[in-house]
MOPAC internal coordinates of N, CA, C and O (Angstrom, degrees):
PM7 1SCF
backbone

  N    0.0000 0     0.00 0     0.00 0    0    0    0
  C    1.5110 1     0.00 0     0.00 0    1    0    0
  C    1.5229 1   106.91 1     0.00 0    2    1    0
  O    1.2310 1   124.85 1   -32.82 1    3    2    1
  N    1.4044 1   108.28 1   147.18 1    3    2    1
  C    1.6062 1   111.86 1  -174.26 1    5    3    2
  C    1.6626 1   103.16 1   -85.50 1    6    5    3
  O    1.2310 1   129.40 1    -8.37 1    7    6    5
  N    1.2726 1    99.49 1   171.63 1    7    6    5
  C    1.5625 1   106.49 1  -177.87 1    9    7    6
  C    1.5143 1   110.57 1   -67.44 1   10    9    7
  O    1.2310 1   120.41 1   142.59 1   11   10    9
  N    1.3336 1   116.83 1   -37.41 1   11   10    9
  C    1.5045 1   117.30 1   179.28 1   13   11   10
  C    1.4484 1   114.13 1   -62.53 1   14   13   11
  O    1.2310 1   121.93 1   143.44 1   15   14   13
  N    1.3231 1   113.90 1   -36.56 1   15   14   13
  C    1.4856 1   119.37 1  -178.40 1   17   15   14
  C    1.4745 1   112.06 1   -72.25 1   18   17   15
  O    1.2310 1   120.03 1   145.14 1   19   18   17
  N    1.3538 1   117.56 1   -34.86 1   19   18   17
  C    1.3866 1   120.12 1   176.29 1   21   19   18
  C    1.4363 1   112.35 1   -75.05 1   22   21   19
  O    1.2310 1   115.03 1   142.97 1   23   22   21
  N    1.3064 1   127.03 1   -37.03 1   23   22   21
  C    1.4597 1   129.19 1   173.07 1   25   23   22
  C    1.6798 1   107.96 1   -58.18 1   26   25   23
  O    1.2310 1   123.47 1   128.85 1   27   26   25
  N    1.3501 1   110.95 1   -51.15 1   27   26   25
  C    1.5602 1   109.76 1   175.79 1   29   27   26
  C    1.5325 1   114.75 1   -55.44 1   30   29   27
  O    1.2310 1   124.40 1   133.37 1   31   30   29
  N    1.3602 1   109.17 1   -46.63 1   31   30   29
  C    1.5682 1   113.19 1  -178.34 1   33   31   30
  C    1.5587 1   110.67 1   -57.89 1   34   33   31
  O    1.2310 1   122.64 1   140.16 1   35   34   33
  N    1.4043 1   112.55 1   -39.84 1   35   34   33
  C    1.5431 1   114.65 1  -178.32 1   37   35   34
  C    1.4714 1   107.87 1   -68.30 1   38   37   35
  O    1.2310 1   118.67 1   134.69 1   39   38   37
  N    1.2395 1   120.14 1   -45.31 1   39   38   37
  C    1.5372 1   122.52 1   177.78 1   41   39   38
  C    1.5151 1   112.84 1   -60.22 1   42   41   39
  O    1.2310 1   120.58 1   141.81 1   43   42   41
  N    1.3282 1   116.50 1   -38.19 1   43   42   41
  C    1.4732 1   117.35 1   173.53 1   45   43   42
  C    1.6144 1   115.16 1   -64.29 1   46   45   43
  O    1.2310 1   120.49 1   139.07 1   47   46   45
  N    1.3292 1   116.67 1   -40.93 1   47   46   45
  C    1.4113 1   126.33 1   174.24 1   49   47   46
  C    1.5914 1   106.64 1   -62.27 1   50   49   47
  O    1.2310 1   117.12 1   134.71 1   51   50   49
  N    1.2941 1   123.08 1   -45.29 1   51   50   49
  C    1.4797 1   122.17 1  -177.64 1   53   51   50
  C    1.3773 1   107.20 1   -64.40 1   54   53   51
  O    1.2310 1   116.46 1   141.58 1   55   54   53
  N    1.4245 1   124.33 1   -38.42 1   55   54   53
  C    1.4058 1   126.72 1  -167.97 1   57   55   54
  C    1.6381 1   108.16 1   -74.37 1   58   57   55
  O    1.2310 1   125.32 1   139.42 1   59   58   57
  N    1.3300 1   107.38 1   -40.58 1   59   58   57
  C    1.5161 1   112.85 1   179.59 1   61   59   58
  C    1.5444 1   112.64 1   -74.21 1   62   61   59
  O    1.2310 1   118.87 1   136.79 1   63   62   61
  N    1.2777 1   119.76 1   -43.21 1   63   62   61
  C    1.3713 1   121.71 1  -176.76 1   65   63   62
  C    1.6238 1   113.02 1   -79.55 1   66   65   63
  O    1.2310 1   122.88 1   155.10 1   67   66   65
  N    1.2163 1   112.09 1   -24.90 1   67   66   65
  C    1.5424 1   116.32 1  -179.91 1   69   67   66
  C    1.5384 1   116.61 1   -85.89 1   70   69   67
  O    1.2310 1   119.99 1   163.20 1   71   70   69
  N    1.3305 1   117.62 1   -16.80 1   71   70   69
  C    1.4853 1   124.34 1  -179.02 1   73   71   70
  C    1.4536 1   108.95 1   -71.29 1   74   73   71
  O    1.2310 1   119.60 1   -47.33 1   75   74   73
  N    1.3584 1   118.37 1   132.67 1   75   74   73
  C    1.4379 1   126.33 1   174.87 1   77   75   74
  C    1.5282 1   111.68 1   -68.40 1   78   77   75
  O    1.2310 1   118.37 1   -23.62 1   79   78   77
  N    1.2568 1   120.71 1   156.38 1   79   78   77
  C    1.4408 1   125.35 1  -177.05 1   81   79   78
  C    1.6259 1   103.79 1   -67.69 1   82   81   79
  O    1.2310 1   120.21 1   -39.28 1   83   82   81
  N    1.3976 1   117.20 1   140.72 1   83   82   81
  C    1.4070 1   120.28 1  -173.96 1   85   83   82
  C    1.5574 1   110.19 1   -64.58 1   86   85   83
  O    1.2310 1   118.88 1   142.93 1   87   86   85
  N    1.3958 1   119.74 1   -37.07 1   87   86   85
  C    1.4126 1   117.19 1  -171.69 1   89   87   86
  C    1.5275 1   106.78 1  -111.21 1   90   89   87
  O    1.2310 1   118.52 1  -132.35 1   91   90   89
  N    1.2443 1   120.43 1    47.65 1   91   90   89
  C    1.4149 1   121.04 1  -174.40 1   93   91   90
  C    1.5144 1   112.80 1   -70.58 1   94   93   91
  O    1.2310 1   119.42 1   145.18 1   95   94   93
  N    1.3816 1   118.72 1   -34.82 1   95   94   93
  C    1.4493 1   124.14 1  -174.28 1   97   95   94
  C    1.5357 1   108.78 1  -112.84 1   98   97   95
  O    1.2310 1   117.44 1  -172.45 1   99   98   97
  N    1.3241 1   122.48 1     7.55 1   99   98   97
  C    1.4365 1   123.13 1  -171.95 1  101   99   98
  C    1.4516 1   104.00 1   -86.27 1  102  101   99
  O    1.2310 1   121.94 1   -59.61 1  103  102  101
  N    1.3645 1   113.89 1   120.39 1  103  102  101
  C    1.5686 1   114.53 1  -178.37 1  105  103  102
  C    1.4536 1   111.58 1   -80.27 1  106  105  103
  O    1.2310 1   118.74 1   153.35 1  107  106  105
  N    1.4695 1   120.02 1   -26.65 1  107  106  105
  C    1.4413 1   121.74 1  -179.13 1  109  107  106
  C    1.4879 1   103.30 1  -122.46 1  110  109  107
  O    1.2310 1   119.87 1   -67.30 1  111  110  109
  N    1.3356 1   117.86 1   112.70 1  111  110  109
  C    1.5051 1   124.75 1  -177.92 1  113  111  110
  C    1.5618 1   106.26 1   -59.81 1  114  113  111
  O    1.2310 1   121.80 1   -24.48 1  115  114  113
  N    1.3206 1   114.17 1   155.52 1  115  114  113
  C    1.5560 1   118.15 1  -179.51 1  117  115  114
  C    1.4691 1   108.86 1   -76.05 1  118  117  115
  O    1.2310 1   116.86 1   158.55 1  119  118  117
  N    1.1636 1   123.57 1   -21.45 1  119  118  117
  C    1.6560 1   131.31 1  -173.63 1  121  119  118
  C    1.3973 1   103.81 1   -72.92 1  122  121  119
  O    1.2310 1   116.79 1   147.37 1  123  122  121
  N    1.3860 1   123.71 1   -32.63 1  123  122  121
  C    1.4151 1   121.09 1  -163.74 1  125  123  122
  C    1.6057 1   102.47 1  -120.76 1  126  125  123
  O    1.2310 1   119.57 1   -82.11 1  127  126  125
  N    1.3980 1   118.43 1    97.89 1  127  126  125
  C    1.3972 1   119.62 1   176.17 1  129  127  126
  C    1.4460 1   117.24 1    86.52 1  130  129  127
  O    1.2310 1   118.48 1  -169.47 1  131  130  129
  N    1.3431 1   120.50 1    10.53 1  131  130  129
  C    1.4370 1   123.70 1   177.93 1  133  131  130
  C    1.4748 1   120.99 1    68.89 1  134  133  131
  O    1.2310 1   115.13 1     6.86 1  135  134  133
  N    1.2341 1   126.85 1  -173.14 1  135  134  133
  C    1.4070 1   125.76 1   179.26 1  137  135  134
  C    1.5415 1   109.36 1   -78.41 1  138  137  135
  O    1.2310 1   125.00 1   -65.34 1  139  138  137
  N    1.3625 1   108.00 1   114.66 1  139  138  137
  C    1.4967 1   116.63 1  -171.02 1  141  139  138
  C    1.5574 1   113.72 1   -66.61 1  142  141  139
  O    1.2310 1   121.49 1   146.24 1  143  142  141
  N    1.3396 1   114.75 1   -33.76 1  143  142  141
  C    1.4792 1   123.27 1  -177.18 1  145  143  142
  C    1.4041 1   108.13 1   -69.35 1  146  145  143
  O    1.2310 1   120.34 1   127.91 1  147  146  145
  N    1.4626 1   116.96 1   -52.09 1  147  146  145
  C    1.4914 1   118.83 1  -176.85 1  149  147  146
  C    1.5378 1   108.48 1   -66.13 1  150  149  147
  O    1.2310 1   115.94 1   147.94 1  151  150  149
  N    1.2374 1   125.31 1   -32.06 1  151  150  149
  C    1.4831 1   122.73 1  -174.80 1  153  151  150
  C    1.6034 1   103.98 1   -78.46 1  154  153  151
  O    1.2310 1   118.80 1   141.13 1  155  154  153
  N    1.3812 1   119.89 1   -38.87 1  155  154  153
  C    1.3515 1   120.25 1   174.20 1  157  155  154
  C    1.5160 1   113.18 1   -57.50 1  158  157  155
  O    1.2310 1   121.23 1   139.79 1  159  158  157
  N    1.3320 1   115.25 1   -40.21 1  159  158  157
  C    1.4702 1   118.19 1  -175.17 1  161  159  158
  C    1.4268 1   108.36 1   -68.66 1  162  161  159
  O    1.2310 1   119.46 1   139.85 1  163  162  161
  N    1.4386 1   118.63 1   -40.15 1  163  162  161
  C    1.3908 1   122.30 1   175.48 1  165  163  162
  C    1.4615 1   116.13 1   -56.45 1  166  165  163
  O    1.2310 1   123.06 1   134.68 1  167  166  165
  N    1.4058 1   111.75 1   -45.32 1  167  166  165
  C    1.3525 1   114.81 1  -177.91 1  169  167  166
  C    1.5535 1   111.09 1   -63.03 1  170  169  167
  O    1.2310 1   121.86 1   140.28 1  171  170  169
  N    1.2599 1   114.04 1   -39.72 1  171  170  169
  C    1.4659 1   122.66 1  -178.48 1  173  171  170
  C    1.5046 1   111.01 1   -61.95 1  174  173  171
  O    1.2310 1   120.95 1   131.24 1  175  174  173
  N    1.3149 1   115.79 1   -48.76 1  175  174  173
  C    1.5432 1   120.13 1   176.33 1  177  175  174
  C    1.4675 1   114.27 1   -62.24 1  178  177  175
  O    1.2310 1   119.31 1   139.69 1  179  178  177
  N    1.2893 1   118.93 1   -40.31 1  179  178  177
  C    1.5410 1   118.35 1   177.83 1  181  179  178
  C    1.5988 1   109.80 1   -68.13 1  182  181  179
  O    1.2310 1   121.25 1   137.73 1  183  182  181
  N    1.3917 1   115.21 1   -42.27 1  183  182  181
  C    1.4543 1   120.66 1   173.42 1  185  183  182
  C    1.5439 1   111.74 1   -53.89 1  186  185  183
  O    1.2310 1   119.02 1   140.95 1  187  186  185
  N    1.3413 1   119.47 1   -39.05 1  187  186  185
  C    1.5026 1   126.00 1   178.18 1  189  187  186
  C    1.5184 1   106.30 1   -65.29 1  190  189  187
  O    1.2310 1   121.00 1   128.14 1  191  190  189
  N    1.3547 1   115.69 1   -51.86 1  191  190  189
  C    1.4778 1   116.61 1  -177.63 1  193  191  190
  C    1.5639 1   117.56 1   -61.10 1  194  193  191
  O    1.2310 1   121.88 1   151.41 1  195  194  193
  N    1.2439 1   114.01 1   -28.59 1  195  194  193
  C    1.5051 1   124.96 1   179.35 1  197  195  194
  C    1.5675 1   105.51 1   -74.53 1  198  197  195
  O    1.2310 1   119.85 1   138.98 1  199  198  197
  N    1.4316 1   117.89 1   -41.02 1  199  198  197
  C    1.4528 1   118.10 1  -179.84 1  201  199  198
  C    1.4921 1   114.07 1   -72.80 1  202  201  199
  O    1.2310 1   120.39 1   146.42 1  203  202  201
  N    1.4063 1   116.87 1   -33.58 1  203  202  201
  C    1.3628 1   121.12 1   171.86 1  205  203  202
  C    1.5833 1   114.44 1   -63.62 1  206  205  203
  O    1.2310 1   120.26 1   143.58 1  207  206  205
  N    1.2213 1   117.12 1   -36.42 1  207  206  205
  C    1.3710 1   121.20 1  -177.19 1  209  207  206
  C    1.6399 1   109.80 1   -74.89 1  210  209  207
  O    1.2310 1   123.71 1   141.74 1  211  210  209
  N    1.2773 1   110.49 1   -38.26 1  211  210  209
  C    1.5977 1   117.98 1   179.24 1  213  211  210
  C    1.4726 1   109.93 1   -65.85 1  214  213  211
  O    1.2310 1   120.50 1   140.25 1  215  214  213
  N    1.4406 1   116.66 1   -39.75 1  215  214  213
  C    1.4200 1   122.93 1  -177.24 1  217  215  214
  C    1.5477 1   116.18 1   -74.47 1  218  217  215
  O    1.2310 1   121.79 1   158.04 1  219  218  217
  N    1.3818 1   114.17 1   -21.96 1  219  218  217
  C    1.4694 1   112.74 1  -176.04 1  221  219  218
  C    1.4738 1   112.84 1   -89.19 1  222  221  219
  O    1.2310 1   118.30 1   -63.23 1  223  222  221
  N    1.4197 1   120.84 1   116.77 1  223  222  221
  C    1.3551 1   128.07 1  -175.10 1  225  223  222
  C    1.6156 1   112.52 1   -78.09 1  226  225  223
  O    1.2310 1   122.04 1   167.15 1  227  226  225
  N    1.3053 1   113.71 1   -12.85 1  227  226  225
  C    1.5698 1   120.01 1  -178.89 1  229  227  226
  C    1.4461 1   111.93 1   -73.10 1  230  229  227
  O    1.2310 1   119.83 1   149.57 1  231  230  229
  N    1.3826 1   117.93 1   -30.43 1  231  230  229
  C    1.3385 1   124.51 1  -168.00 1  233  231  230
  C    1.6389 1   106.38 1   -88.93 1  234  233  231
  O    1.2310 1   122.21 1   -49.18 1  235  234  233
  N    1.2660 1   113.38 1   130.82 1  235  234  233
  C    1.5141 1   119.56 1   178.43 1  237  235  234
  C    1.3850 1   115.20 1   -65.13 1  238  237  235
  O    1.2310 1   122.42 1   -47.25 1  239  238  237
  N    1.3967 1   112.97 1   132.75 1  239  238  237
  C    1.5790 1   115.25 1  -179.08 1  241  239  238
  C    1.5083 1   114.79 1   -58.46 1  242  241  239
  O    1.2310 1   120.13 1   150.89 1  243  242  241
  N    1.2971 1   117.36 1   -29.11 1  243  242  241
  C    1.4874 1   123.44 1   178.77 1  245  243  242
  C    1.5406 1   108.68 1   -65.08 1  246  245  243
  O    1.2310 1   119.47 1   152.73 1  247  246  245
  N    1.3247 1   118.63 1   -27.27 1  247  246  245
  C    1.3994 1   119.90 1   179.91 1  249  247  246
  C    1.5131 1   117.94 1   -88.33 1  250  249  247
  O    1.2310 1   125.33 1   139.22 1  251  250  249
  N    1.3670 1   107.36 1   -40.78 1  251  250  249
  C    1.4844 1   117.08 1  -178.30 1  253  251  250
  C    1.5023 1   116.10 1   -83.10 1  254  253  251
  O    1.2310 1   121.66 1   162.03 1  255  254  253
  N    1.3342 1   114.43 1   -17.97 1  255  254  253
  C    1.4651 1   119.06 1   179.23 1  257  255  254
  C    1.5099 1   116.91 1   -60.44 1  258  257  255
  O    1.2310 1   119.61 1   125.44 1  259  258  257
  N    1.3148 1   118.35 1   -54.56 1  259  258  257
  C    1.4516 1   117.45 1   178.72 1  261  259  258
  C    1.6129 1   114.16 1   -65.59 1  262  261  259
  O    1.2310 1   121.18 1   152.54 1  263  262  261
  N    1.2858 1   115.35 1   -27.46 1  263  262  261
  C    1.4285 1   114.81 1   176.81 1  265  263  262
  C    1.4135 1   111.30 1   -73.78 1  266  265  263
  O    1.2310 1   117.85 1   151.51 1  267  266  265
  N    1.3178 1   121.71 1   -28.49 1  267  266  265
  C    1.4330 1   123.52 1   179.62 1  269  267  266
  C    1.5436 1   106.92 1   -77.09 1  270  269  267
  O    1.2310 1   118.62 1   136.90 1  271  270  269
  N    1.2495 1   120.24 1   -43.10 1  271  270  269
  C    1.5949 1   123.36 1   172.44 1  273  271  270
  C    1.5041 1   108.99 1   -56.43 1  274  273  271
  O    1.2310 1   119.35 1   131.05 1  275  274  273
  N    1.3086 1   118.84 1   -48.95 1  275  274  273
  C    1.4980 1   118.82 1   175.88 1  277  275  274
  C    1.5098 1   115.98 1   -56.94 1  278  277  275
  O    1.2310 1   122.68 1   136.95 1  279  278  277
  N    1.3679 1   112.47 1   -43.05 1  279  278  277
  C    1.4400 1   115.83 1   178.05 1  281  279  278
  C    1.5983 1   112.86 1   -64.75 1  282  281  279
  O    1.2310 1   118.21 1   144.70 1  283  282  281
  N    1.3236 1   121.01 1   -35.30 1  283  282  281
  C    1.4417 1   120.13 1   178.39 1  285  283  282
  C    1.4945 1   107.64 1   -68.30 1  286  285  283
  O    1.2310 1   120.85 1   142.64 1  287  286  285
  N    1.4388 1   115.98 1   -37.36 1  287  286  285
  C    1.4615 1   116.16 1  -178.43 1  289  287  286
  C    1.5251 1   109.69 1   -66.40 1  290  289  287
  O    1.2310 1   118.22 1   143.42 1  291  290  289
  N    1.3190 1   120.99 1   -36.58 1  291  290  289
  C    1.4029 1   125.94 1  -179.46 1  293  291  290
  C    1.6128 1   110.81 1   -66.21 1  294  293  291
  O    1.2310 1   121.54 1   143.06 1  295  294  293
  N    1.2136 1   114.65 1   -36.94 1  295  294  293
  C    1.4517 1   126.93 1   176.71 1  297  295  294
  C    1.6208 1   104.05 1   -60.42 1  298  297  295
  O    1.2310 1   122.15 1   123.62 1  299  298  297
  N    1.3274 1   113.50 1   -56.38 1  299  298  297
  C    1.4699 1   115.69 1  -173.46 1  301  299  298
  C    1.5731 1   109.94 1   -65.17 1  302  301  299
  O    1.2310 1   118.26 1   146.96 1  303  302  301
  N    1.2815 1   120.92 1   -33.04 1  303  302  301
  C    1.3773 1   119.57 1   168.58 1  305  303  302
  C    1.5106 1   119.17 1   -63.22 1  306  305  303
  O    1.2310 1   123.16 1   138.87 1  307  306  305
  N    1.2661 1   111.55 1   -41.13 1  307  306  305
  C    1.5210 1   113.30 1   178.77 1  309  307  306
  C    1.5352 1   110.20 1   -69.14 1  310  309  307
  O    1.2310 1   117.97 1   138.75 1  311  310  309
  N    1.3595 1   121.46 1   -41.25 1  311  310  309
  C    1.4406 1   121.99 1   174.05 1  313  311  310
  C    1.4733 1   112.80 1   -57.60 1  314  313  311
  O    1.2310 1   120.00 1   147.11 1  315  314  313
  N    1.3528 1   117.61 1   -32.89 1  315  314  313
  C    1.5451 1   118.98 1   175.85 1  317  315  314
  C    1.4483 1   116.26 1   -66.30 1  318  317  315
  O    1.2310 1   120.38 1   153.59 1  319  318  317
  N    1.3202 1   116.87 1   -26.41 1  319  318  317
  C    1.3392 1   114.51 1   173.18 1  321  319  318
  C    1.4414 1   125.06 1   -84.38 1  322  321  319
  O    1.2310 1   121.56 1   179.05 1  323  322  321
  N    1.4151 1   114.62 1    -0.95 1  323  322  321
  C    1.4235 1   120.84 1   169.48 1  325  323  322
  C    1.4566 1   112.22 1   -92.67 1  326  325  323
  O    1.2310 1   120.50 1   -36.78 1  327  326  325
  N    1.3920 1   116.65 1   143.22 1  327  326  325
  C    1.3892 1   121.20 1  -176.14 1  329  327  326
  C    1.5756 1   104.50 1   -79.51 1  330  329  327
  O    1.2310 1   122.85 1   -22.13 1  331  330  329
  N    1.3806 1   112.15 1   157.87 1  331  330  329
  C    1.4882 1   116.72 1   175.95 1  333  331  330
  C    1.4114 1   112.98 1   -57.62 1  334  333  331
  O    1.2310 1   124.62 1   -32.04 1  335  334  333
  N    1.4254 1   108.73 1   147.96 1  335  334  333
  C    1.3973 1   116.08 1   174.88 1  337  335  334
  C    1.4642 1   121.43 1   -67.65 1  338  337  335
  O    1.2310 1   119.82 1   -49.76 1  339  338  337
  N    1.4014 1   117.95 1   130.24 1  339  338  337
  C    1.4790 1   116.68 1   177.73 1  341  339  338
  C    1.5356 1   110.25 1  -116.60 1  342  341  339
  O    1.2310 1   123.97 1   -59.96 1  343  342  341
  N    1.3937 1   110.00 1   120.04 1  343  342  341
  C    1.4706 1   116.61 1  -170.01 1  345  343  342
  C    1.5538 1   109.29 1   -78.34 1  346  345  343
  O    1.2310 1   123.22 1   -23.11 1  347  346  345
  N    1.3765 1   111.44 1   156.89 1  347  346  345
  C    1.6460 1   114.68 1  -177.94 1  349  347  346
  C    1.4569 1   106.64 1   -91.84 1  350  349  347
  O    1.2310 1   114.51 1   163.31 1  351  350  349
  N    1.2804 1   128.00 1   -16.69 1  351  350  349
  C    1.4405 1   114.71 1   175.12 1  353  351  350
  C    1.5783 1   119.86 1   -83.48 1  354  353  351
  O    1.2310 1   119.98 1   -24.72 1  355  354  353
  N    1.2514 1   117.64 1   155.28 1  355  354  353
  C    1.4135 1   123.58 1  -176.58 1  357  355  354
  C    1.4731 1   120.10 1   -69.70 1  358  357  355
  O    1.2310 1   122.22 1   140.70 1  359  358  357
  N    1.3051 1   113.36 1   -39.30 1  359  358  357
  C    1.4753 1   117.11 1  -179.10 1  361  359  358
  C    1.5268 1   107.65 1  -114.18 1  362  361  359
  O    1.2310 1   123.27 1   -14.29 1  363  362  361
  N    1.3326 1   111.34 1   165.71 1  363  362  361
  C    1.5156 1   115.81 1  -172.39 1  365  363  362
  C    1.5063 1   104.63 1   -69.59 1  366  365  363
  O    1.2310 1   122.83 1    -7.37 1  367  366  365
  N    1.2892 1   112.19 1   172.63 1  367  366  365
  C    1.4878 1   118.26 1  -177.67 1  369  367  366
  C    1.5222 1   108.94 1   -81.70 1  370  369  367
  O    1.2310 1   121.36 1    26.84 1  371  370  369
  N    1.2572 1   115.00 1  -153.16 1  371  370  369
  C    1.5716 1   120.31 1  -177.72 1  373  371  370
  C    1.4053 1   119.02 1   -57.18 1  374  373  371
  O    1.2310 1   123.65 1   156.60 1  375  374  373
  N    1.4228 1   110.60 1   -23.40 1  375  374  373
  C    1.5907 1   113.86 1  -175.48 1  377  375  374
  C    1.5481 1   114.01 1   -62.10 1  378  377  375
  O    1.2310 1   120.81 1   166.00 1  379  378  377
  N    1.3098 1   116.06 1   -14.00 1  379  378  377
  C    1.5419 1   118.38 1  -172.48 1  381  379  378
  C    1.5829 1   103.57 1   -91.58 1  382  381  379
  O    1.2310 1   120.18 1   168.87 1  383  382  381
  N    1.3667 1   117.26 1   -11.13 1  383  382  381
  C    1.4770 1   117.91 1  -177.00 1  385  383  382
  C    1.5947 1   115.17 1   -83.37 1  386  385  383
  O    1.2310 1   120.80 1   -24.86 1  387  386  385
  N    1.2847 1   116.07 1   155.14 1  387  386  385
  C    1.4420 1   120.34 1   176.11 1  389  387  386
  C    1.5212 1   104.98 1   -65.78 1  390  389  387
  O    1.2310 1   120.83 1   -35.39 1  391  390  389
  N    1.3368 1   116.01 1   144.61 1  391  390  389
  C    1.4280 1   121.35 1   174.21 1  393  391  390
  C    1.5404 1   111.86 1   -64.20 1  394  393  391
  O    1.2310 1   119.97 1   -36.86 1  395  394  393
  N    1.3770 1   117.65 1   143.14 1  395  394  393
  C    1.4175 1   116.58 1  -178.86 1  397  395  394
  C    1.6776 1   106.44 1   -88.66 1  398  397  395
  O    1.2310 1   121.09 1   -46.09 1  399  398  397
  N    1.3904 1   115.52 1   133.91 1  399  398  397
  C    1.3795 1   115.28 1   174.98 1  401  399  398
  C    1.5545 1   110.79 1  -116.60 1  402  401  399
  O    1.2310 1   123.21 1   -44.92 1  403  402  401
  N    1.2646 1   111.46 1   135.08 1  403  402  401
  C    1.4101 1   118.91 1  -174.38 1  405  403  402
  C    1.6147 1   108.66 1  -106.43 1  406  405  403
  O    1.2310 1   120.84 1   -54.98 1  407  406  405
  N    1.3328 1   116.00 1   125.02 1  407  406  405
  C    1.5165 1   117.19 1  -174.14 1  409  407  406
  C    1.4827 1   106.13 1   -94.31 1  410  409  407
  O    1.2310 1   120.10 1   180.00 1  411  410  409

């Protein structure tokens, strides 16, 4: 093997072995439910648009009504693309405890 080929092979090995994993810090993998952050940001933006339309008394209800209904439908579709939440704790939360009674 020539020196040039050996150097290129060494650089390729360093590039492959030295690269960090692509999804090392991603909590929600892209293959399961899409990009969680982008979907959450879209839901938040649509929710803000709906809130601003509902709060503006100058806009006619006949105009903003269909826009609000469509926004709610879009939010429902986006939520359907997300997978269900999985919690990190081993046991259920406070709902499994007996209620506290004060005498």
